[in-house]
C-alpha positions, 0 to 999 in steps of 0.5 A: 474500516480505518483505525479512527472509526474502529471501536477497538482502537483503544485496545488495539495491539496489532493490525487487523485485516481491514487495515492490512488490506489497505497497505501494500504487502511490503509494509506488513512486516514493518507495522507488526514490529511497530505496534509493540514499541509505541501504540501512538507512533504505530497509529500515526504510521498506519494513518499516514500509510493509509492516506498515502495509499488512498492518494495513490489510488486516486490517480490510478487512471493515469497508469496503463497496461501492466503498470496499472494491473500491478498497481491495482493488484497491489493497492486494490486487492492487497495481493503479495508481489510473488502472487502478482507475478504468478498471476500476470506470468512475469517475474517478481522483480518485474512486479517491483519495477512496475510498482516503482514506476507507477508510484513515480508516474503518479508522483510526477503527475501530482507534483508536476516534476520528475524525480 
């Protein structure tokens, strides 16, 4: 459940499992530090990250093969990159590379130009 519908929103001091599951693993450490500094900034950051993740997943069908598998395991199953690497039998750097390529491909598809 996104934060805007959460009954605990007014008293929330850290991300819950539901919110963290929507974010890629590499963002978890960053959001834990933000919640201590400023709750409003933290809420805006989380909302932006959730919107970005949802927008990316709307275009997952343009991906193929391992790139799509890595993308799905990251965004749909909230699996850490090391676990994805073990699951697919590839290196963690390869997982990171596939994920970067997937994000770029989706961005190019959405915005119509290469970065």
